[in-house]
C-alpha positions in Angstrom: 74.8 95.4 70.6 74.6 93.4 74.0 77.8 93.6 75.7 79.3 91.9 78.9 82.3 93.5 80.8 83.9 91.5 83.6 86.0 93.6 86.2 83.4 96.4 85.5 84.3 98.5 88.6 88.0 98.4 87.9 90.2 101.1 86.3 90.2 99.6 82.8 86.7 97.7 83.1 84.9 101.1 84.2 86.2 103.2 81.1 85.3 100.5 78.7 81.7 100.3 80.4 81.6 104.2 79.9 82.6 103.9 76.2 80.2 101.2 75.3 77.5 103.0 76.8 78.4 106.2 74.9 78.1 104.4 71.8 74.6 103.2 72.4 75.2 99.6 73.6 73.7 97.4 76.2 76.1 96.7 79.0 76.2 94.2 81.6 78.9 94.8 84.1 80.1 92.3 86.8 82.7 92.8 89.5 83.4 90.9 92.9 85.0 93.8 94.5 88.0 91.9 95.5 89.6 93.8 98.6 92.9 94.3 96.6 92.0 97.9 97.1 89.4 99.9 99.0 85.9 99.3 97.7 84.9 102.9 97.7 87.4 103.5 94.9 85.6 101.0 92.6 82.3 102.5 93.6 83.2 105.9 92.5 84.4 104.5 89.2 81.1 103.1 88.3 79.0 105.9 90.1 78.0 108.0 87.3 77.0 105.1 85.0 75.0 102.8 87.6 71.8 104.8 86.8 72.1 104.4 82.9 69.3 102.9 81.4 71.4 100.6 79.3 73.7 99.3 82.1 73.1 96.4 84.4 75.4 95.8 87.3 75.9 92.4 89.0 78.2 92.1 92.2 79.4 88.5 92.3 82.4 86.4 92.0 82.1 84.6 88.3 83.3 81.3 90.2 80.1 81.0 92.0 77.9 82.8 89.5 75.0 80.9 87.5 75.7 82.3 84.1 73.0 80.9 81.8 70.4 83.8 82.2 73.1 86.6 82.4 74.9 85.6 79.1 71.5 85.0 77.1 72.0 87.1 74.0 75.5 88.3 74.7 77.4 89.6 71.5 80.6 90.6 73.0 82.5 89.9 76.1 85.4 92.0 77.4 87.2 89.9 80.0 89.1 92.3 82.4 88.2 90.6 85.8 91.6 89.7 87.4 93.7 89.7 90.6 96.3 92.3 89.7 99.9 93.0 91.3 103.1 91.6 90.4 104.8 92.0 93.7 101.6 90.4 95.8 101.4 87.3 93.7 104.2 85.3 95.4 103.7 83.0 98.3 100.3 81.8 99.9 98.3 84.5 98.1 98.7 82.8 94.7 95.6 80.8 95.3 93.8 84.2 94.7 95.5 84.5 91.4 94.7 80.9 90.4 90.9 81.5 91.3 90.7 84.9 89.7 92.9 84.8 86.7 92.8 81.2 85.7 89.6 79.5 86.9 87.4 82.4 86.0 88.8 82.5 82.6 88.2 78.8 81.9 84.7 79.0 83.4 83.8 81.8 80.9 85.5 80.3 77.9 83.6 77.0 78.7 80.4 78.8 79.1 81.0 80.8 75.8 80.6 77.5 73.7 76.9 77.6 74.2 76.3 81.2 73.5 75.2 81.2 69.7 74.9 85.1 69.9 78.6 85.5 70.7 80.8 87.4 68.1 84.0 88.3 70.0 85.7 87.5 73.4 88.4 89.9 74.0 90.8 88.9 76.9 92.8 91.3 78.7 96.5 90.1 79.0 99.4 91.8 80.1 103.1 92.6 79.0 104.0 90.6 82.2 104.0 87.6 80.1 107.1 88.5 78.5 109.3 88.8 81.6 113.0 90.0 80.8 114.2 90.5 77.4 117.0 92.0 75.8 115.2 92.4 72.3 113.3 95.6 71.9 110.7 96.6 70.8 109.0 93.3 72.0 107.1 91.5 69.0 104.3 89.0 69.8 106.7 86.2 68.7 109.0 86.9 71.6 109.8 84.2 73.9 107.2 84.4 76.7 109.0 83.6 80.1 107.2 85.7 83.0 109.1 86.9 86.0 106.0 86.6 88.3 103.5 84.4 89.6 101.0 87.0 88.3 102.5 87.1 84.8 102.3 83.2 84.9 98.7 83.4 85.5 97.9 85.9 82.7 99.9 83.8 80.2 97.9 80.6 81.2 94.7 82.7 80.8 95.8 83.7 77.3 96.7 80.0 76.3 93.4 78.9 77.3 91.9 81.4 75.1 93.9 80.2 72.3 92.9 76.6 72.8 89.3 77.5 72.8 89.7 79.1 69.6 91.7 76.3 68.1 89.8 73.5 69.4 86.3 75.0 69.1 86.7 78.2 66.9 85.7 80.5 69.5 86.0 84.1 68.6 88.8 85.0 70.9 91.3 88.1 70.6 93.8 88.5 73.5 95.3 92.0 74.1 98.6 92.3 75.9 98.3 95.6 77.7 101.5 97.6 78.4 101.7 99.5 81.8 98.2 101.3 81.6 97.8 104.9 83.2 95.5 107.8 83.4 92.4 108.9 85.5 90.8 106.1 87.8 94.2 104.3 87.7 94.5 101.7 90.6 96.3 103.0 93.9 99.0 100.5 93.9 100.1 101.6 90.6 103.2 103.8 90.5 101.9 106.9 89.0 98.9 106.8 91.2 101.3 106.5 94.3 103.9 109.1 93.0 101.2 111.9 92.1 99.2 111.4 95.5 102.5 111.4 97.6 103.6 114.5 95.7 100.6 116.4 96.2 100.6 115.6 99.9 104.3 116.5 100.2 105.2 112.9 101.1 108.4 110.9 100.0 107.8 108.5 97.0 109.6 105.1 96.9 111.3 103.8 93.7 112.3 100.2 93.5 115.8 99.9 91.9 117.9 103.0 90.4 114.9 104.4 88.5 116.5 103.6 85.3 114.1 100.8 84.4 111.9 101.9 81.4 108.2 101.3 80.5 106.1 101.6 77.7 103.2 103.6 79.3 99.9 103.4 77.9 96.9 105.9 78.4 93.7 104.5 79.5 92.0 106.0 76.2 94.3 104.0 73.9 93.7 100.9 75.8 89.7 101.6 75.4 90.3 102.3 71.8 92.0 99.1 71.3 89.1 97.1 72.7 86.7 98.9 70.6 88.9 98.0 67.5 88.9 94.5 68.5 85.3 94.4 68.8 85.0 95.6 65.2 87.4 93.3 63.9 86.9 89.9 62.1 90.2 88.7 63.2 90.1 85.7 65.7 92.8 83.7 67.4 95.3 86.3 67.6 97.3 88.2 70.3 98.3 91.8 69.9 100.7 94.1 71.8 98.8 97.1 73.1 101.3 99.9 74.1 101.8 103.5 74.1 104.2 103.8 71.2 107.4 104.8 73.1 109.3 104.1 76.4 110.7 106.2 79.0 112.7 105.8 82.2 110.9 105.9 85.6 113.2 108.9 86.6 112.3 110.7 83.6 108.6 110.6 84.6 109.4 111.9 87.8 111.0 114.7 86.1 107.9 115.3 84.0 105.5 114.9 87.3 107.9 117.5 88.9 107.2 120.0 85.9 103.3 119.3 85.9 103.0 119.6 89.5 105.3 122.4 90.1 107.4 121.2 93.0 110.3 118.9 93.7 109.4 115.5 94.6 111.2 113.6 97.3 112.6 110.2 96.3 113.7 107.2 98.5 115.6 104.5 96.6 115.1 101.0 97.6 115.9 97.5 96.5 114.6 96.2 93.2 111.4 94.0 93.9 111.2 90.3 92.9 109.4 89.8 89.6 109.5 93.5 88.4 110.4 93.7 84.6 113.6 95.9 84.1 112.3 97.2 80.6 109.1 97.0 78.5 108.8 98.4 74.9 105.8 97.3 72.7 106.3 96.5 69.0 103.1 97.7 67.6 103.3 96.8 64.0 101.0 93.9 64.4 98.1 95.8 66.1 98.7 98.9 63.8 98.3 96.6 60.8 95.4 94.2 61.6 93.4 96.4 64.1 94.3 99.8 62.8 95.4 100.5 66.4 97.3 104.0 66.8 98.1 105.3 70.3 97.4 109.0 70.3 97.9 110.3 73.9 101.7 111.2 74.7 103.0 110.6 78.3 103.2 114.1 79.4 99.5 114.9 78.3 98.5 111.6 80.0 100.1 112.5 83.2 98.5 115.9 83.3 95.1 114.3 82.9 95.8 111.9 85.9 97.5 114.7 88.0 94.1 116.5 87.5 91.9 113.6 88.3 93.8 112.8 91.5 93.8 116.4 92.6 89.9 116.4 92.3 89.5 113.2 94.2 92.3 113.8 96.6 90.0 113.4 99.8 88.6 110.0 98.7 92.2 108.7 97.7 94.0 109.8 100.8 91.5 108.4 103.1 92.2 105.0 102.1 
């Protein structure tokens, strides 16, 4: 099959590209290398697949890209491209989120109306669309009230996907990812920062008291959810994609201390605006309709991420 992956050099996108290639698919990857984190990290993400005979890479901002020839014959689109970051989405930089998360999504959806070969458009949504809630685990029917501009931008993108399915029967699925971790994790994300700091004998920073909980989802489970969505005949639906359990941030620090083999120095600071207090995905719908079943426990996933950061510490520390 012919697949197109936006955000192909990012954490999730590069893993999806690698999986698709391993399954024998033709893959076009697009990435604009936004400067949210160092370019050389993204380049390293796709270094091993750049020379693959079934992979074509395009460096471009989709907002300014002529799509006709690129999208000819595409069967599956995995839309991962987005400006990430809850805390950075406030203030003057929100225009970047509008362009990267909303305008790009609308442009792709509009163009997809003319792709006769298209079988599925898979949109990477986020648990951030839910905001703070007191009802756990969170079902797909929960009230969506984002607590950050980033969450609002991802919700609008998901709503656009629904509108194009409802109005034009475009074959769309939205996947609401819950805190993804593992090898290649973005350097702004908590586990990446914690592990790198611990390995370098540096202090880590926790926003709040550390009792906030997350449903952490290992990258291989996220990739599996995308492959299952690709194979599914379901359209117009949104699914929670989580790890199947939740754990407090401070307990993950204790796990990291056990894995790394030394005490981690912690500095507690004020809770940040927009951060959700708790997340925990109800996976009943995804398990029933997509046959999704997360299988990597938090400790095993952390061990793999620690190994990856150890092996890439020079690259990651120099940025």
